[in-house]
Backbone bond lengths (Angstrom), bond angles and torsions (degrees), N, CA, C in turn:
res aa  C-N    CA-C-N  psi(-1)  N-CA   C-N-CA  omega(-1)  CA-C   N-CA-C  phi
1 M - - - 1.463 - - 1.524 109.65 -
2 E 1.325 115.23 138.59 1.459 119.26 177.92 1.527 110.03 -61.57
3 Q 1.332 115.38 143.97 1.458 120.29 -176.27 1.537 111.82 -58.49
4 A 1.328 116.47 -37.59 1.466 119.85 -179.67 1.527 110.88 -63.97
5 N 1.326 116.91 -37.14 1.461 119.85 179.75 1.521 111.63 -74.67
6 L 1.324 116.70 -32.65 1.463 120.20 175.26 1.532 109.99 -64.47
7 A 1.333 115.88 -41.88 1.462 120.30 177.57 1.528 110.37 -64.05
8 L 1.320 116.49 -37.88 1.465 121.43 178.34 1.525 110.55 -65.35
9 L 1.328 116.26 -38.88 1.453 121.45 177.42 1.533 110.54 -61.10
10 E 1.322 116.33 -49.41 1.463 120.09 -179.78 1.528 111.24 -63.14
11 Q 1.325 116.32 -40.17 1.465 121.16 178.34 1.525 110.82 -62.01
12 G 1.331 115.57 -45.31 1.452 120.11 -179.26 1.517 112.72 -63.71
13 L 1.321 117.13 -38.44 1.459 120.98 178.51 1.527 111.20 -68.85
14 R 1.316 116.07 -38.07 1.465 119.97 177.87 1.528 111.10 -61.75
15 Q 1.322 116.42 -31.32 1.464 120.55 179.93 1.523 111.10 -57.84
16 F 1.340 116.60 -29.94 1.459 121.11 -179.84 1.535 111.32 -101.38
17 G 1.325 115.92 18.83 1.458 120.95 176.58 1.509 114.29 75.30
18 L 1.316 117.36 21.81 1.468 121.71 -176.42 1.522 111.04 -102.81
19 A 1.312 115.40 134.87 1.464 121.38 176.62 1.524 107.47 -127.52
20 P 1.326 117.29 77.35 1.471 121.06 -173.53 1.524 112.49 -67.19
21 S 1.303 114.53 152.69 1.460 120.45 176.52 1.525 109.97 -70.52
22 G 1.320 115.45 165.38 1.462 119.60 175.28 1.514 111.80 -60.20
23 A 1.334 116.25 -35.69 1.468 120.48 179.24 1.527 110.37 -64.98
24 A 1.325 116.97 -41.04 1.463 120.67 179.38 1.520 110.93 -63.45
25 L 1.330 116.50 -43.63 1.461 120.18 179.04 1.523 110.91 -63.59
26 T 1.327 116.40 -42.15 1.470 120.35 178.51 1.525 110.47 -60.34
27 A 1.329 116.46 -41.93 1.462 120.75 -179.45 1.519 111.31 -67.24
28 I 1.327 117.17 -41.06 1.469 121.04 178.36 1.521 110.59 -62.46
29 V 1.323 116.13 -44.21 1.469 120.30 179.29 1.524 110.39 -63.61
30 R 1.333 116.93 -39.75 1.475 118.90 179.56 1.529 110.66 -64.82
31 H 1.322 116.53 -39.60 1.455 120.05 176.40 1.531 110.65 -58.92
32 L 1.324 116.61 -47.99 1.466 120.09 179.82 1.528 111.57 -62.24
33 D 1.322 116.96 -39.93 1.467 120.43 177.75 1.524 110.49 -60.45
34 M 1.334 116.15 -41.32 1.462 120.00 -179.73 1.521 111.17 -69.33
35 V 1.322 117.25 -36.06 1.472 119.80 175.12 1.521 109.59 -58.51
36 A 1.331 116.69 -46.56 1.468 120.65 -179.46 1.527 111.43 -63.41
37 E 1.341 116.56 -40.61 1.466 120.76 -178.73 1.530 111.22 -66.64
38 W 1.317 116.43 -49.82 1.461 121.21 -176.04 1.520 112.14 -73.54
39 N 1.313 116.82 -24.81 1.462 119.89 -176.13 1.521 112.24 -66.07
40 R 1.316 116.79 -15.97 1.462 120.39 177.81 1.530 111.27 -69.06
41 S 1.330 116.59 -25.50 1.468 119.43 -177.62 1.526 113.95 -123.63
42 V 1.337 116.88 -18.36 1.461 121.62 -179.91 1.527 108.28 -123.12
43 N 1.319 116.41 133.89 1.466 120.11 -179.34 1.523 109.90 -74.15
44 L 1.331 116.38 94.29 1.454 121.63 -179.71 1.517 112.56 -101.30
45 T 1.333 116.66 -42.71 1.452 120.58 -177.04 1.518 110.45 -158.28
46 A 1.328 115.71 147.31 1.464 120.60 175.66 1.520 111.26 -82.26
47 I 1.319 116.39 -13.89 1.469 121.32 178.48 1.520 108.35 -86.97
48 K 1.316 117.06 117.74 1.460 120.45 -174.54 1.523 113.63 -119.08
49 D 1.319 117.28 -22.38 1.457 120.63 178.68 1.535 109.42 -69.15
50 E 1.316 116.89 133.41 1.464 120.91 -174.78 1.526 112.14 -59.89
51 R 1.317 116.72 -44.14 1.465 120.50 179.74 1.527 110.71 -60.95
52 D 1.326 116.69 -43.21 1.459 120.33 179.73 1.523 111.32 -66.18
53 M 1.337 117.17 -36.31 1.462 119.41 178.23 1.521 110.99 -65.39
54 V 1.332 116.77 -39.31 1.464 120.62 177.38 1.518 110.22 -58.89
55 L 1.336 116.18 -49.12 1.461 120.98 -175.04 1.524 112.97 -76.46
56 K 1.336 116.13 -50.07 1.462 120.77 -168.86 1.524 114.05 -89.81
57 H 1.329 116.38 -9.95 1.457 119.70 174.41 1.533 111.13 -112.45
58 V 1.331 116.78 -61.58 1.465 119.04 -172.19 1.532 112.36 -73.08
59 V 1.325 116.89 -54.56 1.462 119.10 -178.62 1.530 109.98 -63.55
60 D 1.315 116.23 -40.05 1.464 120.97 176.14 1.527 110.19 -57.88
61 S 1.333 117.20 -44.59 1.466 121.25 179.07 1.524 111.34 -63.78
62 A 1.336 115.84 -42.52 1.465 120.54 -178.02 1.517 112.63 -64.74
63 A 1.340 117.05 -20.33 1.463 120.51 178.82 1.521 111.65 -58.57
64 A 1.333 117.62 -22.68 1.466 120.68 178.11 1.525 111.14 -56.37
65 L 1.330 116.44 -33.26 1.460 120.62 -176.84 1.526 112.33 -75.56
66 A 1.319 116.42 -5.80 1.462 119.85 174.96 1.523 111.17 -75.50
67 V 1.336 116.90 -21.18 1.467 119.88 -177.88 1.529 113.89 -123.31
68 V 1.312 117.75 -21.97 1.466 120.83 -179.57 1.520 109.41 -110.45
69 D 1.316 116.22 126.81 1.465 121.76 179.16 1.523 108.40 -87.34
70 L 1.315 115.47 87.03 1.458 121.82 -175.76 1.527 108.99 -85.21
71 K 1.325 116.16 123.48 1.466 121.40 -174.99 1.527 110.68 -117.76
72 P 1.348 117.07 152.04 1.462 119.76 172.44 1.524 110.48 -54.04
73 G 1.314 115.45 137.33 1.455 120.99 -177.37 1.516 113.36 97.12
74 N 1.335 117.60 -20.05 1.462 120.32 175.81 1.521 110.70 -65.55
75 R 1.320 115.86 146.38 1.464 121.54 173.44 1.517 107.80 -101.09
76 L 1.326 116.67 127.68 1.465 123.04 -178.02 1.514 109.76 -126.90
77 I 1.324 116.05 138.22 1.462 120.88 171.89 1.520 108.58 -121.16
78 D 1.329 115.19 133.00 1.462 122.67 176.86 1.524 107.11 -105.16
79 V 1.318 115.45 109.16 1.468 121.80 -173.93 1.532 109.74 -88.52
80 G 1.344 116.12 121.46 1.459 120.88 -176.71 1.512 111.23 70.91
81 T 1.320 115.87 48.24 1.470 122.14 -170.33 1.517 114.62 -66.46
82 G 1.334 118.49 -24.13 1.469 120.40 179.89 1.512 112.01 63.66
83 A 1.332 116.58 -115.79 1.468 121.49 -179.94 1.525 112.20 -86.89
84 G 1.343 116.68 7.32 1.461 119.85 177.04 1.514 114.80 105.09
85 F 1.330 115.37 20.61 1.466 119.68 178.18 1.534 109.16 -113.24
86 P 1.326 117.22 123.88 1.466 128.39 9.09 1.522 115.97 -93.96
87 G 1.335 118.36 -4.63 1.461 121.19 -169.05 1.512 116.33 -53.98
88 V 1.334 117.54 -48.69 1.469 120.16 -178.57 1.524 110.66 -67.49
89 T 1.324 116.63 -41.33 1.465 120.16 178.13 1.524 110.65 -59.08
90 L 1.325 117.52 -45.37 1.461 120.90 -179.50 1.525 111.37 -66.00
91 K 1.313 117.15 -36.00 1.467 120.73 176.26 1.523 110.90 -64.01
92 C 1.318 116.95 -40.20 1.466 120.62 178.55 1.533 110.94 -65.35
93 L 1.322 116.70 -39.01 1.462 120.97 -176.61 1.522 112.82 -79.30
94 V 1.333 116.40 -30.44 1.475 121.09 177.30 1.528 107.34 -129.10
95 P 1.339 117.12 78.69 1.471 120.35 -171.54 1.520 114.50 -59.79
96 G 1.331 117.27 -22.07 1.454 119.98 -175.43 1.515 115.34 -79.56
97 I 1.330 118.28 -4.17 1.467 119.25 177.81 1.532 110.27 -77.93
98 E 1.322 115.46 158.42 1.463 121.23 169.04 1.520 106.79 -98.66
99 V 1.320 117.11 124.79 1.462 120.08 -174.79 1.527 110.99 -120.30
100 V 1.312 115.09 136.79 1.469 122.70 172.06 1.520 107.04 -116.19
101 L 1.317 115.92 126.70 1.460 122.34 178.72 1.523 107.70 -105.12
102 L 1.326 116.09 111.22 1.467 121.44 -176.71 1.520 109.09 -100.03
103 E 1.323 116.35 122.98 1.464 121.56 -175.75 1.529 109.17 -145.58
104 S 1.336 115.82 137.40 1.467 120.04 -175.30 1.521 113.98 -90.23
105 L 1.332 118.21 -9.98 1.467 121.42 -179.20 1.528 110.71 -104.16
106 G 1.337 115.23 124.63 1.460 120.91 -175.05 1.512 114.42 -60.51
107 K 1.328 118.34 -40.46 1.465 120.72 -178.41 1.521 111.43 -63.90
108 R 1.314 115.97 -37.92 1.466 119.06 177.45 1.523 110.60 -67.74
109 C 1.333 117.16 -35.32 1.461 120.22 177.48 1.521 111.26 -63.26
110 K 1.319 117.10 -39.72 1.474 120.11 176.98 1.521 110.45 -62.95
111 F 1.323 115.96 -39.55 1.465 119.70 176.32 1.529 110.20 -61.89
112 L 1.314 117.63 -46.43 1.463 121.37 -177.44 1.527 111.60 -64.80
113 E 1.312 117.32 -33.91 1.461 120.20 175.54 1.529 110.62 -66.30
114 A 1.334 116.22 -39.98 1.470 120.46 176.70 1.529 110.69 -64.88
115 V 1.311 116.77 -38.49 1.472 120.87 177.03 1.521 109.94 -60.60
116 G 1.314 116.78 -46.98 1.461 119.98 -179.96 1.514 112.40 -57.82
117 A 1.332 116.53 -41.68 1.456 120.25 -179.16 1.523 112.58 -61.71
118 E 1.320 116.43 -30.82 1.471 120.03 -178.45 1.524 113.24 -93.42
119 V 1.321 116.45 -35.53 1.470 120.21 -172.40 1.529 112.81 -83.46
120 L 1.343 117.37 -39.15 1.458 119.37 -175.64 1.526 113.70 -57.65
121 P 1.336 119.41 -43.53 1.471 118.16 178.10 1.529 112.90 -62.84
122 L 1.315 117.25 -29.12 1.470 120.78 -178.43 1.522 111.95 -68.23
123 I 1.334 116.73 -30.61 1.467 120.38 -178.49 1.525 112.08 -106.43
124 G 1.340 116.47 5.72 1.460 120.64 177.48 1.514 114.15 67.39
125 A 1.337 116.53 33.41 1.469 121.10 -178.39 1.525 110.62 -101.00
126 A 1.314 115.65 145.14 1.462 120.90 -179.76 1.522 110.80 -73.74
127 P 1.322 118.09 143.92 1.465 121.34 179.83 1.527 113.02 -56.28
128 E 1.336 117.37 -33.93 1.457 119.60 -177.76 1.525 112.97 -72.72
129 S 1.334 117.46 -7.81 1.467 120.25 178.46 1.526 112.21 -89.15
130 Y 1.334 115.81 7.18 1.474 121.37 -175.54 1.516 107.04 -140.57
131 Q 1.326 116.87 117.00 1.467 121.10 -176.93 1.519 110.29 -131.29
132 V 1.314 115.57 134.34 1.461 121.94 175.50 1.522 107.76 -106.77
133 V 1.330 116.44 127.78 1.464 121.09 -178.44 1.522 108.97 -121.28
134 W 1.318 114.81 122.29 1.470 121.40 178.89 1.523 107.73 -91.65
135 S 1.305 116.84 102.12 1.463 120.81 -176.74 1.516 110.32 -170.68
136 R 1.316 115.55 157.46 1.457 120.62 166.96 1.519 108.10 -79.05
137 A 1.314 116.10 151.77 1.456 120.32 -178.56 1.525 111.79 -61.21
138 E 1.345 116.77 -38.86 1.452 120.23 -177.70 1.537 111.81 -63.08
139 D 1.334 116.60 -32.59 1.461 120.65 -179.68 1.526 111.41 -79.73
140 A 1.331 116.59 -43.49 1.468 120.08 -179.11 1.528 111.49 -69.19
141 G 1.334 116.65 -31.28 1.459 120.87 -174.81 1.509 115.37 -68.08
142 V 1.331 117.77 -13.29 1.464 120.14 178.59 1.537 111.63 -100.47
143 K 1.319 117.48 -4.50 1.463 121.28 -179.01 1.529 110.31 -82.71
144 L 1.332 116.78 135.84 1.456 121.59 -175.61 1.531 112.34 -60.47
145 E 1.331 117.11 -31.36 1.470 119.38 -177.71 1.523 112.51 -69.75
146 F 1.335 116.98 -16.62 1.467 121.08 -178.97 1.527 113.32 -117.89
147 R 1.306 117.29 -27.61 1.464 120.06 -172.32 1.526 111.76 -67.53
148 E 1.328 116.02 122.21 1.462 124.31 179.11 1.530 111.57 52.40
149 Q 1.327 115.26 42.70 1.456 121.37 -178.26 1.526 114.02 -112.68
150 F 1.343 117.82 2.05 1.462 119.63 -171.09 1.525 112.38 -119.36
151 D 1.333 113.95 140.42 1.463 120.80 176.16 1.524 111.01 -73.01
152 V 1.330 115.09 -36.98 1.466 121.02 -177.72 1.521 109.31 -135.56
153 V 1.322 115.67 132.80 1.466 122.65 174.24 1.526 106.48 -119.82
154 V 1.334 116.49 129.36 1.458 120.05 178.80 1.521 109.61 -125.91
155 A 1.313 115.64 150.03 1.461 121.73 174.77 1.513 107.93 -151.04
156 R 1.306 115.72 136.81 1.468 121.57 -175.23 1.521 108.80 -132.22
157 A 1.328 115.54 120.98 1.468 121.61 174.27 1.529 112.25 54.67
158 V 1.334 116.26 49.23 1.468 120.78 -177.91 1.522 111.88 -106.70
159 A 1.334 117.32 -51.42 1.469 121.10 -175.16 1.521 108.49 -162.54
160 E 1.339 115.77 170.01 1.464 118.38 176.61 1.529 108.65 -65.75
161 L 1.320 116.38 157.56 1.461 121.08 -167.28 1.524 113.58 -62.82
162 R 1.341 119.31 -35.22 1.470 120.06 178.04 1.524 110.88 -58.69
163 V 1.323 115.09 -42.25 1.461 121.35 -179.95 1.520 110.18 -74.25
164 L 1.317 115.38 -44.33 1.462 121.26 -176.86 1.523 111.47 -60.64
165 A 1.319 116.89 -38.00 1.465 120.23 179.29 1.524 110.99 -61.31
166 E 1.331 116.86 -39.12 1.459 119.44 179.53 1.521 111.35 -71.81
167 Y 1.316 117.26 -31.96 1.457 120.69 174.73 1.533 111.16 -66.40
168 C 1.329 116.63 -41.46 1.464 121.05 -163.97 1.517 116.29 -99.77
169 L 1.321 118.41 -41.57 1.466 119.13 -173.94 1.532 113.90 -61.96
170 P 1.342 121.10 -30.69 1.465 118.73 176.11 1.531 113.96 -61.06
171 F 1.326 118.52 -22.63 1.466 121.31 179.26 1.531 112.09 -79.81
172 C 1.312 117.05 -21.71 1.459 122.29 -169.36 1.530 110.90 -84.63
173 R 1.317 116.55 131.80 1.467 119.83 175.44 1.531 109.26 -70.52
174 V 1.318 116.12 156.66 1.463 119.66 174.42 1.532 107.94 -64.55
175 G 1.330 115.25 127.79 1.457 120.45 -174.90 1.514 113.06 96.88
176 G 1.339 116.36 -13.44 1.451 120.98 177.52 1.517 111.54 -84.65
177 E 1.340 116.09 -173.00 1.458 120.60 -175.05 1.519 112.23 -133.51
178 F 1.310 114.16 144.21 1.465 122.77 172.31 1.522 107.32 -114.00
179 L 1.332 116.31 125.23 1.461 121.29 178.49 1.517 109.02 -111.80
180 A 1.321 115.76 113.91 1.466 121.81 175.26 1.519 108.19 -94.44
181 M 1.323 116.69 120.13 1.459 122.24 -178.01 1.520 107.73 -101.51
182 K 1.324 115.59 104.88 1.453 122.00 -170.44 1.524 111.65 -115.95
183 G 1.321 115.29 171.50 1.456 121.94 176.62 1.515 111.52 -77.71
184 P 1.327 116.50 -174.26 1.468 120.05 -174.73 1.522 114.82 -70.84
185 A 1.330 118.10 -18.27 1.471 121.01 -176.50 1.521 111.06 -102.95
186 A 1.336 116.72 48.48 1.459 121.05 -172.80 1.523 113.75 -88.64
187 Q 1.330 118.18 -12.15 1.460 119.97 -173.50 1.520 112.70 -61.60
188 A 1.337 116.96 -41.46 1.462 120.19 179.21 1.529 110.71 -64.04
189 E 1.321 116.83 -40.18 1.462 121.13 177.38 1.523 110.43 -62.70
190 L 1.307 115.61 -41.38 1.460 120.81 -178.51 1.525 110.41 -61.29
191 E 1.322 116.45 -43.75 1.467 120.52 -179.08 1.531 111.24 -65.93
192 S 1.336 116.69 -41.71 1.467 119.52 -177.20 1.528 112.65 -75.29
193 S 1.318 117.14 -15.31 1.465 120.40 -176.65 1.530 113.15 -98.33
194 A 1.324 118.03 2.08 1.469 120.91 -174.93 1.525 111.96 -55.38
195 R 1.324 116.57 -44.68 1.469 119.80 -178.37 1.529 110.63 -66.45
196 A 1.324 117.16 -44.20 1.456 120.74 -178.39 1.527 110.97 -59.90
197 I 1.321 116.52 -44.89 1.462 120.77 -179.14 1.527 110.27 -62.46
198 L 1.323 117.00 -42.23 1.461 121.58 178.60 1.527 111.09 -63.19
199 V 1.313 117.29 -48.25 1.465 122.41 -177.81 1.529 111.01 -60.74
200 L 1.325 116.90 -35.54 1.463 122.18 -175.34 1.525 113.00 -86.55
201 G 1.334 117.04 -0.10 1.459 120.13 174.74 1.505 115.25 96.89
202 G 1.326 117.10 15.53 1.457 120.28 -177.11 1.514 113.80 -106.85
203 E 1.320 114.07 166.22 1.464 121.39 177.22 1.521 108.52 -147.67
204 V 1.320 117.12 122.45 1.469 120.75 -179.47 1.526 108.81 -68.86
205 T 1.332 116.69 126.39 1.464 121.08 -179.12 1.523 113.00 -113.33
206 E 1.334 117.33 -18.78 1.465 118.71 -179.49 1.527 109.44 -161.03
207 V 1.314 115.29 140.60 1.464 122.05 171.06 1.519 106.36 -129.22
208 R 1.321 115.65 117.31 1.464 118.96 -176.47 1.534 110.60 -128.56
209 E 1.303 115.64 131.81 1.459 121.10 174.23 1.521 109.03 -96.09
210 V 1.313 115.64 134.13 1.465 120.94 178.31 1.524 108.93 -126.95
211 D 1.308 115.65 145.67 1.460 121.53 176.82 1.520 109.40 -103.94
212 L 1.315 116.15 130.56 1.457 120.14 174.65 1.526 109.18 -78.09
213 P 1.324 117.11 152.23 1.473 119.10 -179.56 1.518 112.63 -67.36
214 E 1.325 115.22 165.16 1.457 122.25 174.76 1.530 112.37 60.07
215 D 1.332 116.54 32.65 1.473 121.34 179.10 1.526 112.64 54.72
216 A 1.330 115.89 38.00 1.467 120.53 -179.02 1.519 112.73 -84.89
217 G 1.316 117.00 4.85 1.462 120.17 176.62 1.514 112.44 113.37
218 S 1.323 115.40 174.54 1.459 121.23 178.51 1.518 109.63 -119.52
219 R 1.324 114.73 158.39 1.455 121.51 -178.87 1.519 109.19 -132.73
220 T 1.319 115.64 153.72 1.452 121.07 174.69 1.525 108.19 -116.44
221 L 1.320 115.81 123.29 1.456 121.98 -179.68 1.521 108.13 -105.50
222 I 1.331 116.04 118.98 1.460 121.78 -177.11 1.529 108.39 -109.73
223 R 1.311 114.99 114.98 1.465 121.69 -176.14 1.521 109.09 -100.21
224 I 1.322 116.47 123.82 1.458 121.81 -175.33 1.529 108.60 -125.67
225 K 1.316 116.41 122.92 1.461 120.60 177.82 1.520 109.80 -89.76
226 K 1.310 115.94 140.07 1.465 120.79 175.70 1.535 107.49 -85.84
227 V 1.318 116.18 109.19 1.462 120.26 -174.28 1.529 113.15 -100.62
228 R 1.330 117.21 -16.42 1.462 119.97 175.52 1.533 108.87 -155.86
229 S 1.301 114.84 159.54 1.462 120.97 -175.86 1.529 111.44 -62.91
230 T 1.312 115.60 144.54 1.461 121.37 177.52 1.531 110.21 -77.95
231 A 1.308 116.91 134.80 1.468 121.22 178.71 1.518 110.46 -58.85
232 R 1.323 115.48 146.49 1.470 121.26 -176.47 1.526 112.83 -63.74
233 T 1.306 117.42 -15.06 1.465 120.01 179.42 1.528 112.24 -74.89
234 Y 1.341 117.04 -7.21 1.468 121.64 179.78 1.531 110.00 -122.69
235 P 1.327 117.19 144.62 1.457 126.61 -1.39 1.522 111.76 -73.63
236 R 1.316 115.23 153.50 1.452 120.58 176.00 1.531 110.19 -74.44
237 K 1.320 116.43 175.51 1.458 120.80 -176.83 1.522 111.63 -58.38
238 A 1.329 115.15 154.12 1.467 122.02 -176.73 1.520 111.24 -51.31
239 G 1.314 115.12 129.54 1.457 122.17 178.43 1.517 114.31 97.78
240 L 1.332 117.45 -27.87 1.465 120.21 -176.33 1.533 113.69 -69.13
241 P 1.338 119.53 -40.29 1.478 117.67 178.63 1.529 113.32 -57.33
242 A 1.327 116.35 -41.30 1.465 119.94 -179.70 1.521 111.47 -74.07
243 K 1.327 116.31 -36.53 1.467 120.11 -177.34 1.523 111.63 -73.78
244 N 1.315 115.61 -37.30 1.468 120.34 -176.63 1.531 109.44 -137.84
245 P 1.342 117.49 76.68 1.481 120.56 -176.57 1.524 112.15 -61.13
246 L 1.310 115.32 149.59 1.464 120.77 177.69 1.532 110.83 -61.83
């Protein structure tokens, strides 16, 4: 990574009060290098410029830690992780968490498995603390091994909030949190999703707008607490949440 972009990475992380170890930075850089390498043959991201990846992928992902107090031992699932944002970034920054990366495309899952093999030794994390699951959210959300098993559920740029809530809240334990990482125009989505969040057992506790450095844009972080168990009728069968949102 170019020195200027490494400095930008550290600056961006400091903006959210983060002072990562050298090992964490090395792991983050290796992840980005692998994204660039694999992106030549696998559709991982439309963002290809290194500087933009630092700002719009890594720093954007790290913004989650501005609102969620992620601790070692917490179980986190990243729904629709794609190239591993924010899940891999959060694992690098808080190596002690257990992370599940949920992705519906097989080629991306192979990439994420390769990332784990290279990144985990850099941060001293056990292989069993990092799991890649090839599945749609609607299918995984009804399985006992995943349903209401996570302290933190995150999703970034996956779907509108009404749909996203049905994908994500079934994974969250009662008392846990779901963080929806949205773009700057999230207020309309928030208003239209009020019923869905209520029906699925959630309660919005915080909405925070954050600005990325270097005029890279703003983000809206929507924090939702799981206050009661999700009814067994949710999530509905694959495709139905998007076709007919709550």
